SERO-4910 file (N, C-alpha, C, O; in steps of 0.05 Angstrom, whole numbers):
BEGIN
 pado doro    nc1    nc2    nc3   cac1   cac2   cac3    cc1    cc2    cc3    oc1    oc2    oc3
  Met    A   -782    811   -743   -807    799   -737   -803    777   -716   -785    760   -720
  Ser    A   -818    777   -695   -815    757   -674   -824    730   -684   -840    728   -702
  Gly    A   -814    709   -671   -823    682   -677   -852    678   -672   -865    662   -687
  Phe    A   -863    692   -653   -892    689   -647   -909    701   -669   -929    689   -678
  Asn    A   -901    724   -680   -915    737   -702   -913    720   -727   -932    718   -742
  Leu    A   -889    709   -732   -885    692   -755   -903    667   -753   -915    659   -773
  Leu    A   -905    655   -730   -922    632   -726   -951    640   -732   -966    624   -744
  His    A   -959    663   -723   -986    673   -728   -992    675   -759  -1013    667   -768
  Leu    A   -972    686   -774   -976    688   -803   -978    661   -817   -994    658   -835
  Ile    A   -962    642   -808   -962    616   -820   -988    600   -814  -1000    589   -831
  Ser    A   -995    601   -788  -1018    584   -780  -1045    599   -782  -1066    586   -780
  Lys    A  -1044    625   -786  -1068    642   -787  -1086    639   -763  -1110    643   -763
  Ser    A  -1073    632   -740  -1088    630   -715  -1082    655   -699  -1066    672   -707
  Gln    A  -1095    657   -676  -1090    680   -659  -1061    679   -649  -1051    658   -643
  Pro    A  -1049    703   -647  -1021    703   -636  -1020    693   -608  -1039    696   -592
  Val    A   -998    681   -600   -994    670   -574   -990    694   -555   -974    712   -560
  Val    A  -1005    694   -533  -1002    715   -513   -987    703   -489   -996    684   -477
  Leu    A   -963    714   -483   -948    704   -461   -956    720   -436   -959    744   -437
  Arg    A   -960    706   -414   -966    719   -389   -943    713   -370   -931    691   -371
  Pro    A   -937    732   -352   -916    727   -333   -923    703   -315   -946    700   -307
  Cys    A   -903    688   -308   -907    665   -290   -909    674   -261   -893    690   -252
  Gly    A   -929    665   -247   -932    672   -219   -915    655   -201   -915    660   -176
  Leu    A   -900    636   -212   -883    619   -196   -855    631   -193   -846    644   -211
  Pro    A   -842    625   -171   -815    635   -168   -796    621   -188   -798    596   -190
  Ser    A   -780    636   -201   -761    624   -220   -737    613   -205   -729    624   -185
  Gly    A   -726    591   -215   -702    579   -203   -677    595   -211   -678    612   -228
  Thr    A   -656    589   -197   -631    602   -203   -620    591   -229   -620    567   -233
  Cys    A   -611    609   -247   -600    600   -272   -572    589   -266   -555    604   -256
  Arg    A   -567    565   -272   -541    553   -266   -532    538   -292   -548    530   -308
  Thr    A   -506    536   -294   -495    519   -315   -489    492   -303   -489    489   -278
  Lys    A   -485    472   -320   -480    445   -310   -456    444   -291   -455    426   -274
  Lys    A   -437    463   -293   -413    462   -277   -418    473   -248   -402    469   -231
  Thr    A   -441    486   -244   -446    498   -217   -467    484   -200   -473    494   -179
  Trp    A   -477    461   -209   -496    446   -193   -480    433   -170   -457    427   -174
  Pro    A   -493    428   -147   -479    416   -124   -467    388   -131   -446    381   -121
  Val    A   -481    372   -147   -471    346   -155   -467    346   -185   -485    352   -200
  Thr    A   -442    338   -193   -437    338   -222   -425    311   -230   -413    296   -214
  Phe    A   -430    304   -255   -420    279   -267   -409    286   -294   -418    305   -307
  Ser    A   -389    271   -303   -378    276   -330   -398    265   -351   -413    247   -345
  Gln    A   -398    277   -374   -415    268   -396   -409    239   -403   -427    224   -410
  Glu    A   -383    232   -403   -375    205   -409   -388    185   -390   -398    164   -398
  Glu    A   -387    191   -364   -399    174   -343   -429    171   -348   -439    149   -346
  Leu    A   -442    193   -353   -471    193   -357   -479    177   -382   -499    162   -381
  Lys    A   -463    179   -403   -470    164   -427   -466    134   -423   -481    118   -435
  Lys    A   -448    126   -405   -444     98   -399   -466     88   -380   -476     65   -384
  Arg    A   -474    104   -361   -492     96   -340   -522     98   -347   -538     81   -339
  Leu    A   -529    118   -363   -557    122   -370   -564    109   -397   -546    105   -414
  Thr    A   -589    103   -401   -598     94   -427   -598    117   -446   -597    140   -437
  Pro    A   -598    113   -472   -599    135   -491   -623    154   -486   -619    178   -488
  Met    A   -646    143   -479   -669    160   -474   -665    176   -448   -672    200   -447
  Gln    A   -655    164   -427   -650    178   -402   -630    201   -406   -634    223   -396
  Tyr    A   -609    196   -422   -589    216   -428   -602    239   -444   -598    263   -437
  His    A   -618    232   -464   -630    252   -481   -649    270   -464   -648    295   -467
  Val    A   -665    258   -448   -684    274   -432   -670    291   -411   -675    315   -409
  Thr    A   -652    279   -395   -640    293   -372   -618    313   -380   -615    333   -367
  Gln    A   -603    306   -401   -580    323   -408   -585    341   -432   -572    362   -435
  Glu    A   -604    334   -449   -609    349   -474   -637    361   -474   -647    371   -494
  Lys    A   -651    360   -451   -678    371   -448   -698    359   -467   -715    373   -478
  Gly    A   -695    333   -472   -713    319   -490   -739    312   -476   -743    317   -452
  Thr    A   -757    301   -492   -783    291   -482   -789    264   -493   -786    259   -517
  Glu    A   -797    245   -476   -804    219   -485   -832    219   -497   -847    238   -491
  Ser    A   -839    199   -513   -866    198   -524   -887    194   -503   -882    180   -483
  Ala    A   -910    207   -507   -932    204   -488   -941    175   -486   -941    161   -506
  Phe    A   -949    167   -462   -960    141   -456   -940    118   -460   -949     95   -460
  Arg    A   -915    124   -464   -895    103   -468   -876     99   -445   -860     80   -444
  Gly    A   -876    117   -426   -856    117   -404   -861     95   -384   -884     86   -380
  Glu    A   -840     86   -372   -841     64   -352   -859     70   -328   -872     52   -317
  Phe    A   -861     95   -320   -875    103   -296   -902    116   -301   -915    125   -282
  Thr    A   -911    117   -326   -937    130   -332   -960    117   -317   -976    131   -305
  Asp    A   -962     91   -317   -983     77   -303   -974     62   -278   -987     44   -268
  His    A   -951     70   -268   -939     57   -244   -955     63   -219   -962     86   -215
  Lys    A   -961     43   -203   -978     47   -179   -966     40   -153   -979     42   -132
  Glu    A   -941     30   -152   -929     21   -126   -925     44   -107   -922     67   -115
  Asp    A   -925     38    -81   -918     57    -60   -888     60    -59   -873     41    -61
  Gly    A   -879     85    -56   -851     90    -54   -844    119    -61   -861    137    -60
  Thr    A   -819    123    -68   -809    150    -74   -797    151   -101   -781    133   -108
  Tyr    A   -804    170   -117   -792    174   -144   -767    192   -140   -769    213   -127
  Thr    A   -745    184   -152   -720    198   -149   -709    208   -176   -718    199   -197
  Cys    A   -689    225   -175   -675    233   -199   -659    210   -209   -643    198   -194
  Val    A   -661    203   -234   -647    180   -245   -617    185   -247   -601    167   -248
  Val    A   -609    211   -248   -581    218   -250   -567    217   -223   -545    204   -221
  Cys    A   -578    230   -203   -564    232   -177   -577    218   -153   -565    216   -132
  Gly    A   -602    209   -157   -615    195   -135   -630    213   -115   -640    203    -95
  Thr    A   -631    239   -119   -645    257   -101   -675    250   -100   -688    247   -121
  Pro    A   -687    247    -76   -716    242    -74   -731    266    -85   -726    289    -77
  Leu    A   -751    261   -102   -766    283   -115   -796    283   -108   -806    303    -99
  Phe    A   -809    260   -111   -838    258   -108   -846    233    -93   -833    212    -96
  Lys    A   -866    235    -76   -878    212    -62   -899    200    -81   -913    214    -95
  Ser    A   -902    174    -80   -923    161    -96   -951    170    -88   -969    170   -105
  Ser    A   -955    179    -64   -981    189    -54   -989    215    -68  -1013    222    -67
  Thr    A   -971    229    -81   -977    254    -95   -980    249   -125   -985    268   -140
  Lys    A   -977    224   -135   -980    218   -163  -1009    215   -170  -1025    204   -155
  Phe    A  -1017    226   -193  -1045    224   -202  -1046    221   -232  -1026    227   -246
  Asp    A  -1068    211   -242  -1072    207   -271  -1082    233   -284  -1106    239   -281
  Ser    A  -1065    247   -297  -1072    272   -310  -1082    268   -339  -1092    286   -352
  Arg    A  -1080    243   -348  -1087    235   -376  -1070    251   -396  -1079    254   -419
  Ser    A  -1047    259   -388  -1029    274   -406  -1010    255   -420   -998    262   -441
  Gly    A  -1006    231   -409   -988    212   -421   -961    211   -407   -943    195   -414
  Trp    A   -957    228   -387   -932    229   -371   -939    227   -342   -961    235   -334
  Pro    A   -922    216   -326   -927    215   -297   -932    244   -287   -917    262   -294
  Ser    A   -952    247   -270   -959    273   -259   -960    272   -229   -971    253   -217
  Phe    A   -950    293   -216   -949    294   -187   -960    321   -178   -957    341   -193
  Ser    A   -973    322   -155   -984    347   -145   -966    362   -125   -971    385   -119
  Asp    A   -945    348   -116   -927    361    -96   -900    348    -96   -897    325   -106
  Leu    A   -881    361    -84   -853    352    -82   -849    338    -55   -863    342    -36
  Val    A   -828    322    -53   -819    310    -28   -811    333     -9   -819    333     14
  Ser    A   -795    352    -19   -788    375     -3   -786    399    -22   -781    396    -46
  Glu    A   -790    423    -12   -792    447    -28   -767    451    -45   -770    461    -68
  Gly    A   -744    445    -36   -719    450    -50   -710    428    -68   -687    430    -79
  Ser    A   -726    408    -73   -716    385    -89   -716    391   -119   -702    377   -134
  Val    A   -732    410   -128   -734    417   -156   -729    447   -160   -738    463   -144
  Thr    A   -715    453   -181   -710    481   -188   -729    488   -211   -732    473   -230
  Leu    A   -741    511   -210   -760    521   -230   -747    543   -247   -735    561   -236
  Thr    A   -751    541   -273   -739    561   -292   -759    566   -314   -772    548   -324
  Asp    A   -762    592   -321   -780    599   -344   -768    586   -370   -744    587   -374
  Asp    A   -786    575   -386   -778    562   -411   -796    573   -433   -820    570   -433
  Tyr    A   -783    586   -452   -797    599   -475   -793    583   -501   -798    594   -523
  Ser    A   -785    558   -499   -780    543   -524   -807    535   -536   -828    535   -523
  His    A   -806    528   -562   -830    518   -577   -852    539   -578   -875    531   -581
  Gly    A   -845    564   -577   -865    585   -581   -885    589   -559   -907    599   -564
  Met    A   -879    580   -535   -897    582   -512   -882    586   -486   -858    582   -485
  His    A   -896    595   -466   -884    598   -440   -892    575   -422   -915    569   -418
  Arg    A   -871    561   -411   -876    540   -392   -856    544   -369   -838    560   -371
  Val    A   -859    528   -348   -840    528   -326   -826    501   -326   -838    480   -321
  Glu    A   -800    502   -332   -784    477   -333   -777    469   -304   -771    486   -287
  Thr    A   -777    443   -299   -768    432   -274   -742    417   -278   -740    400   -297
  Thr    A   -723    422   -261   -697    408   -261   -691    399   -233   -700    411   -214
  Cys    A   -675    378   -231   -666    368   -205   -648    390   -193   -630    400   -206
  Ser    A   -654    398   -168   -639    419   -155   -610    411   -148   -594    429   -141
  Gln    A   -604    386   -149   -577    377   -142   -558    373   -166   -535    381   -164
  Cys    A   -569    362   -188   -551    356   -210   -559    371   -236   -545    370   -256
  Gly    A   -582    385   -236   -591    400   -259   -604    383   -281   -608    393   -303
  Ala    A   -610    358   -276   -623    341   -296   -650    352   -303   -666    359   -285
  His    A   -656    354   -329   -683    362   -338   -703    340   -330   -698    317   -335
  Leu    A   -725    348   -317   -745    329   -309   -771    331   -326   -782    311   -334
  Gly    A   -780    356   -330   -805    360   -345   -813    389   -341   -797    407   -342
  His    A   -840    393   -337   -851    420   -334   -872    420   -312   -884    400   -305
  Leu    A   -877    444   -301   -897    449   -281   -919    465   -292   -915    485   -306
  Phe    A   -944    456   -287   -968    470   -297   -986    476   -273   -984    463   -252
  Asp    A  -1004    495   -276  -1021    503   -254  -1050    492   -257  -1069    505   -250
  Asp    A  -1052    468   -268  -1078    456   -272  -1081    429   -257  -1095    411   -265
  Gly    A  -1066    426   -235  -1067    402   -219  -1090    401   -199  -1105    421   -197
  Pro    A  -1092    379   -184  -1114    377   -164  -1109    394   -139  -1086    402   -134
  Arg    A  -1130    398   -124  -1127    412    -99  -1113    394    -79  -1115    369    -82
  Pro    A  -1100    403    -59  -1099    430    -50  -1077    447    -64  -1078    472    -62
  Thr    A  -1058    435    -78  -1035    450    -89  -1042    464   -115  -1032    486   -121
  Gly    A  -1059    451   -132  -1066    462   -158  -1043    459   -178  -1044    470   -200
  Lys    A  -1022    444   -170   -998    441   -187   -999    413   -201  -1008    393   -190
  Arg    A   -988    413   -225   -983    388   -239   -955    388   -249   -947    401   -268
  Tyr    A   -938    372   -235   -911    368   -244   -912    345   -265   -916    322   -258
  Cys    A   -909    353   -290   -911    334   -313   -882    325   -319   -866    341   -329
  Ile    A   -876    301   -311   -848    291   -310   -843    268   -330   -860    250   -332
  Asn    A   -821    268   -344   -813    246   -361   -805    222   -344   -790    224   -325
  Ser    A   -816    198   -351   -808    174   -337   -778    169   -338   -766    159   -319
  Ala    A   -766    177   -361   -738    172   -365   -720    188   -346   -697    182   -343
  Ser    A   -731    208   -333   -715    224   -314   -719    214   -286   -707    225   -267
  Leu    A   -735    193   -282   -741    183   -255   -729    156   -249   -726    139   -267
  Gly    A   -722    152   -224   -717    126   -213   -739    121   -193   -755    139   -187
  Phe    A   -740     97   -181   -761     91   -162   -750     74   -139   -736     54   -144
  Gln    A   -757     81   -115   -750     65    -91   -776     56    -78   -790     73    -66
  Gly    A   -782     31    -80   -807     20    -68   -805     20    -38   -783     21    -26
  Gly    A   -828     18    -26   -829     17      3   -847     38     14   -862     51     -1
  Lys    A   -846     41     40   -864     61     53   -858     89     43   -836     97     39
  Val    A   -880    103     38   -878    130     28   -866    149     49   -853    169     43
  Asp    A   -871    143     75   -860    159     96   -833    150    105   -825    154    128
  Ala    A   -818    138     87   -791    129     93   -773    153     99   -780    176     93
  Val    A   -750    148    111   -731    168    118   -718    179     93   -708    163     77
  Val    A   -717    205     91   -702    218     69   -683    239     81   -686    246    105
  Thr    A   -665    249     65   -646    269     76   -658    297     73   -673    303     55
  Glu    A   -650    314     92   -658    342     92   -641    358     72   -650    378     61
  Thr    A   -616    348     68   -598    362     49   -591    343     27   -599    319     27
  Ala    A   -576    353      8   -570    337    -16   -552    314     -9   -536    315     10
  Pro    A   -555    291    -23   -536    269    -19   -508    277    -28   -505    294    -46
  Ser    A   -489    265    -15   -461    270    -24   -458    258    -51   -475    243    -60
  Glu    A   -436    265    -65   -432    255    -92   -430    224    -92   -442    211   -109
  Asp    A   -416    213    -72   -415    183    -70   -442    171    -65   -449    151    -76
  Gly    A   -457    184    -47   -484    175    -41   -502    177    -65   -519    160    -69
  Ala    A   -499    199    -80   -516    203   -104   -510    181   -124   -528    171   -137
  Arg    A   -484    175   -128   -477    154   -147   -488    127   -138   -498    112   -155
  Ala    A   -487    121   -112   -498     96   -102   -528     95   -106   -539     74   -115
  Ala    A   -541    117   -101   -570    118   -104   -578    116   -133   -597    102   -139
  Ala    A   -564    129   -151   -570    128   -179   -566    100   -190   -579     92   -210
  Gly    A   -548     85   -178   -543     58   -187   -561     37   -174   -557     13   -178
  Gly    A   -580     46   -159   -600     28   -148   -598     25   -118   -615     11   -106
  Gly    A   -579     38   -104   -577     36    -75   -596     56    -63   -612     69    -77
  Ser    A   -596     57    -37   -613     75    -22   -605    104    -26   -581    111    -27
  Ala    A   -625    122    -29   -619    150    -32   -606    162     -7   -594    183     -9
  Cys    A   -610    148     15   -598    158     40   -570    148     44   -556    157     63
  Thr    A   -561    129     28   -534    118     31   -513    140     26   -513    153      5
  Gly    A   -496    144     45   -474    163     43   -484    192     43   -470    209     33
  Ala    A   -508    197     52   -519    223     52   -505    241     72   -498    233     94
  Ala    A   -502    266     63   -491    286     81   -514    302     92   -527    316     76
  Gly    A   -519    301    117   -541    317    128   -557    302    148   -551    279    154
  Val    A   -577    316    159   -593    304    180   -616    290    167   -629    299    148
  Lys    A   -623    266    178   -645    251    168   -670    260    183   -668    267    206
  Lys    A   -693    258    170   -717    265    184   -740    248    174   -739    237    152
  Glu    A   -761    244    190   -784    230    183   -803    249    168   -806    272    177
  Leu    A   -815    239    146   -834    257    132   -861    256    145   -879    270    136
***
């Protein structure tokens, strides 16, 4: 008996109907094959327990409790693990979900999408395309023009204040640059690649 049918028997509600995701699925990778890697020991020292739980164990922080839920400054939201730029503050909106929500990415390749069938439902998991850190999930109920809602845990994000149209890298930061960025330096520090204006 499937978990979905069992849930139906216990809750006496309608069975969950899974529909195929219309979004492109990301490449399935293990932690060892991401472009930027860190040892678990280093991450446990550098990240808070909540940041580690969310990014490395696919955890979720409590709704309305995250540092960036009501954050309004101009700037760029980055991966807390490697410093990769993910979202511009201009794409952040109040979804009333309790987690920071964004309608678009800084660049198309900054996030990897993967089908997630955990908790008896189908969702699309978002992970950092450079280090594989779990960020949150993508839903198709966002504002126009994208219609997307990237529902992201605050614990998976860093923030760099300043102009939203600041210079970012076209390619992934080098490992040294990623470490500097994750520690509070510029995401462009030590970057390997061509810089461009957004």
